[in-house]
N, C-alpha and C positions, 0 to 999 in steps of 0.2 A: 578406221571409221572416219567418215567425213561429216562435219557438222555444217549447219546453215548459219554461218557467222553474220551474214547480212540480215537474215531473219531475226537473229538474236539482237542485233543492234537496233533493228526497226522496232521490235517489241519493247526494248528498253526505253526508246524514245516515246512510244505510246504510253507506257507506264508513267513516265515522267510528266507527260502532258496531261494525263488524267489526274495526277496528284503530285504536285511539286515536292511534297514531302519525300518522295522516292528519288529525288535528284541525285544524291550521293551514290545510291545503289546503282541507278541507271548509268551514271557517268563511269563508274568503275567497270560495270558490265560491258559498256560500249568500248572502253579502252582495251579490255581483254579480247573482245571480238576483233577489234581493229588490228591487234597483234597476232591474231589466229592462235590464241592460247586456249585450245579446246579443253585440255585437262584442267587448267586453272579455272576455267568457266564452271566446269562441273563441281570442282571443289568449293568454289565460291557459293554456288547455288545450293549445295548440300547443307550449308550453314543455316539456310532458311527453310 
C-alpha cells in the first residue's frame, strides 16, 4: 500500500496554520511523513 506522504505533510501544515495549538501534532506528523513511516503515521493517527 502506498500513501501520499506529501499530502499528509501538506495537511499537517494547513492544520498548524489554521490553529497553532496543533503545532506539536503537526510537527510530529510531518516528521513521520518525511521519513516515510506509513505504519507509524497510521498508529499515531489512531490515537486521535
